N, C-alpha and C positions, 0 to 999 in steps of 0.2 A: 948864658941863660939869665933872664931877668927874674928876680925873685919878687913875689908879691909881698905886701905888708904882712900877710898871714904867715908866709914862709919865713920871713925874717923873725917873726915871733916864735917859730918852731912848729907851726901847724901845717899839716898837709891840706891844701885847699880842697882836694876831692873828698875829704871826710867832714868838712864843716857843714853845719846845718842838720836837718833831719835826715837820717839814714834808715833804710830798711832794717828793721830790728832783727831780722833773721841773719843779717850780716855782722851785727855788732859783736865784738869780743869783750870779755870781761876778765879781770878788772882792767879798766882803761880810763884815760883822761882825755876828753875830746872837747874841742871848741864847738859849741852849739851855735852861738851867734855873737856878733860884735856890732854895736850900734853907736854911731858918733852923734853927739848932740850939737846943737847950734853953736855952743861956746868952744867946741873942739874936744870936749871930754868924750871918752869911749867907755861904754858899759859892756862888759864881757859876761856871757853866760857859759859856764863850763859844766859839762856832763861828767860827773864822777860816778862812773858805772862800776859797781862792785860785783854784780851778779849778771849772768847771761839772761837776756829777756826770753820769756816763753820757754824756759827750760826746766821749770820746776825747782828753781834755785832761789826764789825770792827770800828776802830777809824777813824775819818776824817783826811785828810791831815793837817788841821789846829791844831787839837788836838795832833796828832803825833809830829808835828813840835814844838809846845810849850813844850810838855813834854820832847822831845829830848833835848831842850835847858836846861831845869831844871836838867835832869839827867846828861847831859854832864858837866855842871857847878858843880853839887853836887859831882859826883864821882871823878872828877879831884881835887876838894878841900878836900874831906874827905878821899880819898885813893890815895894821890899823888904819892906814890912810886909804886903803883900797877896798876893804871888805864892805859889801852892801848887805848881803843876805845869803841864806842857805835854805833850800827847800827839799823836802823828802819827795822822791818820785812816787806817785800813786801806785805804780806797778811794783813797788818795793824792791827795786833792783839797784838803787843808788840815790844820788843827790844832785840837785842843781845848785851850783855855786855862782853867785853874782858878784863881780868885782868892778871897781871903777879905776880906769887908767892902768890896769895891770893885766896884760894879756900874754905875757911871756910863758910859754909852756914850761920851760925849765924852772922858772920861779914858782909856778903853781905846783908842779910836781914835787919840787924840793920842799915846799911848805907842807904839802900833803904827807910826804914821807916823814917829816919832822913830827907832825901831829900824830901819825900812826905809831911812830916809835915811842912817843910820849904815852900813848894808850897802853903800850906794853909795860911801862914803868909805873902806871897810875895805881893808886890805892883806893880810888873812888871815882865815880862818874861826876864830872863837874856839873854844877847847877842842879843837883839832884835832891835838894832839900825841899821840904814842904813849902817854905817861903820863896822858893825859886822856880818850882816846877808844878804844873797843873796836874801831873800824873806821876808824882815822885816815887811811887812804889814800883813803877814799870821800868826798871833798869836792871841790867845784868852786866857787871864789869867783866866777868869771865868770858861771856860770849862776845863782848866788844873786843876783848883782847884776842880771842881766837880769830875773829874776822880780820883784825888788824894784821895778825901774823900771816893769814892767807893772802891778803892783798899785797903786803910787803914782799912775800915770796915771788911775786910776779913784777916787781918794781922795774926790772930791765925792759919789760914789754908794755908798759902803760901807754906808750905812744902808738902802739899797733892796735888800732881801734876797730878794724873791720876785715872780714874775709872778702876776697874779690868777688 
């Protein structure tokens, strides 16, 4: 069997890209896209899905905001040469992570796990001071820790992104 570049990175080719949201599982880590630039660099967009779409399980704005701060700080610190950005999904079920030249599923999932374990040990939400955040009162460390626990409880199945 010949493996594609995506398979060598640990992704199942049949789950890359846009999927019917009724099929998506959560929590999961899914490759949404990979774009190669003219100089050979590749930009990867990763779907960090924490809640099932259209199932009444969306995260509150406070939960998203606090988790966004943890993920932003963690990916910047742990993947400094690769991290481009993090965006909140408008549907409030997760985040889009953008990386440069780092598309290995194992590395991405390992980094996410380390960040979420750090959330459990944290005594404060990072970047949550008035001089660092435009809505610094809208954070909840306890809820961020609860969600981190829930997502970590499913660590063994983050790769399983969709029902048939």
